[in-house]
C-alpha positions as a printed NumPy array, in Angstrom:
array([[-11.351, 103.16 , 293.399],
       [-12.162,  99.522, 290.973],
       [-11.172,  97.487, 294.51 ],
       [-13.579,  99.746, 296.612],
       [-16.503,  98.792, 294.071],
       [-15.705,  95.003, 293.567],
       [-15.445,  94.461, 297.172],
       [-13.996,  92.927, 299.648],
       [-10.703,  95.095, 299.578],
       [ -8.301,  95.206, 302.135],
       [ -7.921,  98.675, 304.242],
       [ -4.169,  98.44 , 303.952],
       [ -3.866,  97.709, 300.5  ],
       [ -6.574, 100.942, 299.806],
       [ -4.606, 103.145, 302.   ],
       [ -1.128, 102.358, 299.699],
       [ -2.954, 103.023, 296.668],
       [ -4.347, 106.375, 297.687],
       [ -1.156, 107.347, 299.455],
       [  0.45 , 106.352, 295.949],
       [ -2.051, 108.383, 293.94 ],
       [ -1.128, 111.7  , 296.604],
       [  2.526, 111.262, 295.574],
       [  1.995, 111.134, 292.046],
       [ -0.342, 114.239, 292.207],
       [  2.387, 115.964, 293.873],
       [  5.032, 114.868, 291.919],
       [  3.102, 116.335, 288.794],
       [  2.432, 119.524, 290.46 ],
       [  6.116, 119.831, 291.467],
       [  7.631, 119.252, 288.113],
       [  4.916, 121.668, 286.862],
       [  6.512, 123.81 , 289.107],
       [  9.887, 123.278, 288.722],
       [  9.033, 123.495, 284.761],
       [  7.865, 127.059, 285.121],
       [ 10.858, 127.85 , 287.137],
       [ 13.071, 126.259, 284.909],
       [ 11.224, 128.307, 281.988],
       [ 11.677, 131.452, 283.707],
       [ 15.463, 131.262, 284.483],
       [ 16.153, 130.088, 281.093],
       [ 14.239, 133.267, 280.185],
       [ 16.88 , 135.717, 282.715],
       [ 19.453, 133.886, 281.335],
       [ 18.945, 134.271, 277.87 ],
       [ 18.381, 138.144, 278.828],
       [ 21.875, 138.424, 280.341],
       [ 23.434, 136.193, 277.422],
       [ 21.575, 139.043, 274.976],
       [ 23.181, 141.867, 277.18 ],
       [ 26.479, 140.086, 277.071],
       [ 26.115, 139.609, 273.363],
       [ 25.072, 143.263, 272.582],
       [ 28.212, 144.386, 274.914],
       [ 30.764, 142.499, 273.169],
       [ 29.295, 143.727, 269.81 ],
       [ 29.821, 147.058, 270.866],
       [ 33.233, 146.541, 272.368],
       [ 34.386, 144.75 , 269.183],
       [ 32.836, 147.816, 267.188],
       [ 35.018, 149.973, 269.299],
       [ 37.768, 147.87 , 269.117],
       [ 37.799, 147.932, 265.19 ],
       [ 36.86 , 150.948, 264.287],
       [ 38.804, 153.405, 266.694],
       [ 41.273, 155.986, 264.989],
       [ 43.455, 155.122, 268.253],
       [ 45.58 , 152.038, 268.045],
       [ 44.709, 149.294, 270.846],
       [ 46.873, 146.264, 271.38 ],
       [ 47.083, 143.511, 274.255],
       [ 50.665, 142.37 , 274.988],
       [ 51.71 , 139.934, 276.801],
       [ 55.468, 138.355, 277.618],
       [ 56.197, 140.269, 274.161],
       [ 53.757, 138.393, 272.6  ],
       [ 50.716, 140.335, 270.519],
       [ 47.406, 138.927, 271.63 ],
       [ 45.121, 141.338, 270.069],
       [ 45.241, 144.62 , 268.023],
       [ 42.894, 146.298, 265.954],
       [ 43.129, 147.707, 262.322],
       [ 44.455, 151.349, 263.463],
       [ 47.36 , 149.695, 265.273],
       [ 48.396, 148.019, 262.284],
       [ 48.119, 150.924, 259.992],
       [ 49.973, 153.106, 262.532],
       [ 53.234, 150.441, 262.51 ],
       [ 52.691, 149.687, 258.766],
       [ 51.376, 146.333, 258.921],
       [ 49.769, 144.691, 256.221],
       [ 46.343, 142.287, 257.071],
       [ 47.472, 138.825, 257.018],
       [ 46.435, 135.144, 257.8  ],
       [ 48.083, 135.085, 261.255],
       [ 48.045, 138.634, 261.623],
       [ 49.207, 138.717, 265.342],
       [ 52.043, 136.613, 264.926],
       [ 53.208, 139.276, 262.36 ],
       [ 52.203, 141.923, 264.558],
       [ 54.491, 140.495, 267.261],
       [ 57.548, 139.725, 264.923],
       [ 57.103, 143.206, 263.276],
       [ 57.305, 144.685, 267.148],
       [ 60.252, 142.629, 268.124],
       [ 62.156, 143.439, 264.69 ],
       [ 61.613, 146.654, 264.111],
       [ 60.409, 148.459, 266.945],
       [ 62.26 , 146.902, 270.46 ],
       [ 62.552, 149.979, 271.999],
       [ 58.857, 150.3  , 272.093],
       [ 58.125, 146.944, 273.496],
       [ 60.938, 147.841, 276.35 ],
       [ 59.42 , 151.396, 276.973],
       [ 55.883, 149.795, 277.384],
       [ 57.097, 147.443, 279.815],
       [ 58.593, 150.222, 281.795],
       [ 55.649, 152.553, 281.923],
       [ 52.612, 149.972, 281.849],
       [ 53.024, 149.385, 285.77 ],
       [ 52.651, 152.732, 286.931],
       [ 50.244, 153.895, 284.037],
       [ 52.523, 156.487, 282.503],
       [ 51.794, 157.866, 279.513],
       [ 54.593, 158.456, 276.848],
       [ 55.206, 159.621, 273.441],
       [ 57.206, 157.486, 270.926],
       [ 58.807, 158.176, 267.633],
       [ 58.858, 155.431, 265.015],
       [ 60.448, 155.611, 261.419],
       [ 58.773, 154.122, 258.534],
       [ 58.718, 153.904, 254.868],
       [ 61.526, 156.234, 253.127],
       [ 62.532, 157.299, 256.596],
       [ 59.578, 159.122, 257.142],
       [ 58.797, 160.128, 260.792],
       [ 55.356, 159.049, 262.95 ],
       [ 55.   , 160.498, 266.635],
       [ 52.905, 158.684, 268.817],
       [ 51.205, 159.094, 272.108],
       [ 50.798, 156.069, 274.253],
       [ 48.466, 155.077, 277.475],
       [ 49.58 , 151.606, 278.614],
       [ 48.114, 150.199, 281.371],
       [ 48.021, 146.63 , 283.288],
       [ 44.951, 144.544, 283.076],
       [ 43.694, 141.028, 283.706],
       [ 43.345, 139.516, 280.125],
       [ 41.588, 136.12 , 279.827],
       [ 42.818, 135.354, 283.763],
       [ 46.158, 136.319, 283.017],
       [ 48.462, 139.711, 283.651],
       [ 48.245, 141.73 , 279.847],
       [ 49.576, 145.235, 278.903],
       [ 46.903, 146.994, 276.939],
       [ 47.947, 150.23 , 275.285],
       [ 46.229, 152.922, 273.333],
       [ 47.904, 154.577, 270.918],
       [ 47.427, 157.97 , 269.262],
       [ 48.819, 159.096, 266.237],
       [ 50.136, 163.097, 266.86 ],
       [ 52.085, 163.331, 263.856],
       [ 49.732, 166.084, 262.406],
       [ 50.051, 168.189, 265.662],
       [ 53.751, 167.84 , 266.143],
       [ 54.258, 168.703, 262.631],
       [ 51.722, 171.624, 263.029],
       [ 53.531, 173.046, 266.58 ],
       [ 56.561, 172.55 , 264.404],
       [ 55.198, 174.877, 261.544],
       [ 54.177, 177.314, 264.142],
       [ 57.923, 177.599, 265.584],
       [ 59.123, 177.804, 262.038],
       [ 56.467, 180.832, 261.741],
       [ 57.649, 182.92 , 264.647],
       [ 61.198, 182.13 , 263.848],
       [ 60.522, 183.242, 260.254],
       [ 58.485, 186.436, 261.842],
       [ 61.398, 187.447, 264.042],
       [ 63.946, 187.555, 261.141],
       [ 61.36 , 189.586, 259.072],
       [ 60.841, 191.747, 262.214],
       [ 64.577, 192.104, 262.14 ],
       [ 65.324, 192.688, 259.006],
       [ 62.59 , 195.503, 259.092],
       [ 64.365, 197.015, 261.997],
       [ 68.081, 196.976, 259.783],
       [ 66.104, 198.675, 257.162],
       [ 64.502, 201.503, 259.421],
       [ 68.055, 202.149, 260.814],
       [ 69.739, 202.12 , 257.072],
       [ 66.848, 204.063, 255.555],
       [ 65.755, 206.362, 258.341],
       [ 68.406, 207.033, 260.777],
       [ 71.322, 206.077, 258.742],
       [ 70.728, 209.325, 256.125],
       [ 69.9  , 211.546, 259.331],
       [ 73.417, 210.557, 260.782],
       [ 75.207, 210.881, 257.584],
       [ 73.689, 214.583, 256.701],
       [ 74.695, 215.649, 260.559],
       [ 78.218, 214.393, 259.782],
       [ 78.474, 216.705, 256.788],
       [ 76.939, 219.527, 258.889],
       [ 79.685, 218.799, 261.499],
       [ 82.332, 218.912, 258.736],
       [ 81.072, 222.044, 257.618],
       [ 81.17 , 223.681, 260.855],
       [ 84.839, 222.36 , 261.334],
       [ 85.71 , 224.488, 258.317],
       [ 86.813, 228.105, 259.757],
       [ 86.051, 229.491, 256.348],
       [ 82.537, 227.876, 256.274],
       [ 79.891, 230.92 , 255.997],
       [ 76.536, 231.124, 257.467],
       [ 77.464, 228.797, 260.406],
       [ 75.012, 229.749, 262.477],
       [ 72.213, 228.235, 260.109],
       [ 74.54 , 225.09 , 259.496],
       [ 74.214, 224.828, 263.475],
       [ 70.096, 225.259, 263.26 ],
       [ 70.122, 222.531, 260.734],
       [ 72.292, 220.165, 262.88 ],
       [ 70.177, 220.63 , 265.859],
       [ 66.669, 219.945, 263.494],
       [ 68.852, 216.86 , 262.122],
       [ 69.574, 215.463, 265.592],
       [ 66.115, 216.08 , 266.706],
       [ 64.673, 214.261, 263.989],
       [ 67.29 , 211.454, 264.757],
       [ 66.356, 211.009, 268.101],
       [ 62.652, 210.984, 267.535],
       [ 63.09 , 208.2  , 264.87 ],
       [ 65.192, 206.428, 267.266],
       [ 62.758, 206.759, 270.147],
       [ 59.831, 205.25 , 267.762],
       [ 61.786, 202.644, 266.761],
       [ 62.759, 201.531, 270.254],
       [ 59.237, 201.764, 271.014],
       [ 58.376, 199.607, 268.185],
       [ 61.173, 197.023, 269.392],
       [ 59.835, 197.379, 273.1  ],
       [ 56.799, 199.527, 273.687],
       [ 57.518, 200.355, 277.195],
       [ 54.617, 202.921, 277.025],
       [ 52.886, 199.468, 276.874],
       [ 54.319, 198.076, 279.714],
       [ 53.624, 201.089, 281.538],
       [ 49.803, 201.968, 280.422],
       [ 48.479, 199.419, 279.158],
       [ 47.056, 198.56 , 275.814],
       [ 44.022, 200.641, 275.572],
       [ 46.024, 204.212, 276.389],
       [ 49.194, 202.987, 274.302],
       [ 46.579, 202.126, 271.288],
       [ 44.983, 205.433, 271.285],
       [ 48.178, 207.467, 271.635],
       [ 49.556, 205.556, 268.514],
       [ 46.228, 206.393, 266.878],
       [ 46.056, 210.079, 267.661],
       [ 49.627, 210.376, 266.236],
       [ 48.952, 208.979, 263.284],
       [ 45.719, 210.089, 262.278],
       [ 46.757, 213.286, 261.599],
       [ 50.017, 212.514, 259.67 ],
       [ 47.918, 210.037, 257.185],
       [ 44.609, 212.273, 257.055],
       [ 42.387, 209.006, 258.457],
       [ 40.165, 208.967, 261.231],
       [ 39.611, 206.35 , 263.634],
       [ 37.04 , 204.865, 265.999],
       [ 38.342, 202.724, 268.894],
       [ 35.676, 201.096, 271.402],
       [ 36.358, 199.092, 274.196],
       [ 34.948, 197.847, 277.668],
       [ 38.276, 196.314, 278.691],
       [ 38.543, 198.017, 282.228],
       [ 41.497, 195.862, 283.531],
       [ 44.963, 194.822, 282.345],
       [ 45.079, 191.797, 280.279],
       [ 48.346, 189.424, 280.221],
       [ 51.351, 190.834, 279.445],
       [ 52.069, 188.559, 276.299],
       [ 48.431, 189.085, 274.945],
       [ 48.797, 192.386, 275.269],
       [ 52.055, 192.917, 273.415],
       [ 50.425, 190.331, 270.794],
       [ 47.389, 192.31 , 270.286],
       [ 49.386, 195.82 , 270.254],
       [ 51.545, 194.337, 267.368],
       [ 48.725, 192.37 , 265.306],
       [ 46.639, 195.799, 265.369],
       [ 49.921, 197.921, 264.648],
       [ 50.629, 195.512, 261.791],
       [ 46.699, 195.681, 260.686],
       [ 47.136, 199.732, 260.558],
       [ 50.58 , 199.712, 258.917],
       [ 48.791, 197.834, 256.244],
       [ 45.72 , 199.789, 255.749],
       [ 48.155, 202.881, 255.723],
       [ 50.483, 201.769, 253.261],
       [ 48.247, 199.772, 250.498],
       [ 44.651, 200.401, 251.361],
       [ 43.889, 204.201, 250.439],
       [ 41.357, 204.168, 253.426],
       [ 39.796, 206.961, 255.142],
       [ 38.239, 205.149, 258.544],
       [ 39.23 , 202.337, 260.626],
       [ 37.284, 201.323, 263.207],
       [ 38.751, 199.071, 266.149],
       [ 36.314, 197.055, 268.438],
       [ 38.149, 195.273, 271.522],
       [ 36.03 , 193.664, 273.979],
       [ 36.277, 191.281, 276.925],
       [ 33.542, 188.634, 277.3  ],
       [ 33.005, 185.692, 279.558],
       [ 34.588, 183.16 , 277.098],
       [ 37.05 , 185.064, 275.926],
       [ 38.676, 188.322, 273.934],
       [ 37.1  , 189.505, 270.838],
       [ 38.95 , 192.006, 268.575],
       [ 37.217, 193.257, 265.319],
       [ 39.351, 195.558, 262.805],
       [ 37.593, 197.05 , 259.874],
       [ 38.703, 199.628, 257.03 ],
       [ 36.767, 201.368, 254.169],
       [ 39.958, 200.86 , 251.484],
       [ 40.105, 199.393, 248.327],
       [ 39.989, 195.691, 249.651],
       [ 42.545, 192.798, 247.467],
       [ 42.194, 188.965, 246.775],
       [ 42.977, 187.629, 250.227],
       [ 43.034, 183.79 , 249.03 ],
       [ 45.565, 184.831, 246.066],
       [ 47.766, 187.083, 248.242],
       [ 47.957, 184.285, 250.36 ],
       [ 48.641, 181.803, 247.851],
       [ 51.358, 183.964, 245.935],
       [ 53.18 , 184.554, 249.667],
       [ 52.788, 188.147, 249.231],
       [ 50.985, 188.991, 252.533],
       [ 53.899, 189.325, 254.935],
       [ 51.939, 191.587, 257.121],
       [ 49.096, 188.947, 257.174],
       [ 51.47 , 186.164, 257.722],
       [ 52.687, 187.983, 260.83 ],
       [ 49.685, 188.344, 262.026],
       [ 48.42 , 184.769, 261.541],
       [ 51.506, 183.563, 263.353],
       [ 50.963, 185.947, 266.502],
       [ 47.04 , 184.691, 266.753],
       [ 48.216, 180.906, 266.196],
       [ 51.175, 181.207, 268.825],
       [ 48.325, 182.106, 271.201],
       [ 46.124, 179.233, 270.024],
       [ 43.9  , 181.959, 268.814],
       [ 41.282, 182.186, 265.876],
       [ 41.374, 184.848, 263.138],
       [ 39.028, 184.994, 260.329],
       [ 39.662, 187.395, 257.457],
       [ 37.023, 188.904, 254.871],
       [ 38.082, 191.131, 252.197],
       [ 37.727, 191.507, 248.155],
       [ 38.721, 194.248, 245.771],
       [ 36.91 , 197.201, 246.282],
       [ 35.02 , 196.05 , 249.465],
       [ 37.252, 197.218, 252.379],
       [ 38.666, 194.735, 255.029],
       [ 37.745, 193.171, 258.195],
       [ 39.27 , 190.806, 260.295],
       [ 37.708, 189.067, 263.513],
       [ 40.318, 187.663, 266.131],
       [ 39.221, 185.511, 269.305],
       [ 41.654, 184.357, 272.315],
       [ 39.415, 181.783, 274.247],
       [ 39.781, 182.502, 278.181],
       [ 41.201, 178.921, 278.64 ],
       [ 44.112, 179.687, 276.564],
       [ 44.906, 183.258, 277.671],
       [ 44.999, 182.355, 281.437],
       [ 46.952, 178.56 , 280.715],
       [ 50.364, 178.343, 282.072],
       [ 50.733, 175.616, 279.152],
       [ 51.104, 178.872, 277.227],
       [ 54.468, 178.997, 276.777],
       [ 54.96 , 179.941, 272.856],
       [ 57.607, 182.791, 272.356],
       [ 55.733, 186.402, 271.798],
       [ 57.373, 188.784, 269.278]])
């Protein structure tokens, strides 16, 4: 413009100047556009970075606070290990913790590394037992898998301490065995105290009849026949307690009704039994329920001084509910269990636990007795339910 005002000017020169100005303007506009684009890209990158950072923090928190042990191993070297892993394998926190983990595994648990190496390619879970201080045992459930870690193949293992579960299963098994032994002793006592004296009495009658000079032989024969009938009846009752054939033939409801009918007159007690069962239950559950209810009734008759017992057996969509109540004297439940005097109650609880059910007992002195039992449907019909029933 200056040259245009201060003429003379060259047309070519003026064209070059204007062209340069236009290019400079276009360049500035392009720079502004690129700057805006860069700012937008920076914002996107920052967002992605924040998301990655947040995700890393979540994963780190899970890794550090997980109750399951987590370890990453490559070629026998521990690359990562969380606090739970170190606790499971009794590894103290040190400055070079990963080196320590590798050393401890190679020195104390080479079988674990070998098993991990065998099972990781196929992602096969396995259980492993380790021994730590003072010959204590710890049982582990291990879930191995192959992963890509920092660009190279490695083994990731998630390790759960199942010691409490295994010890619980062992306690249940021991309780079942103890219950079997107690029942066998009870049957032996029934034979000794019940049938034994009857057979001894019968022997005396036979010896009496063997004496040709014995008077009143017809009376002795009548007594002997009565003793035989009583012996047969007690033998049948004992056999039914050991293997309730009526239960197998007629089912739980009818068998229980028959039992209640027989005992109510003999013990001057009344019963109410309500149920909505229309179909048979699995045999294992029927046997368990029959034994549980007979044990409860036996406890009531022996110790409660009750005049009435109420039993409710209901089938619901989510399982089987059993409620047993008596109006007896009740007792101090915590004290009885603590003192180990409630063998009948222990038997009931063991049977319920064997079928993975739940039992809740409510009682106190002078307030009667109530027992609520629930068997979830998922456990009743589970093929995994293989614990012995007694």
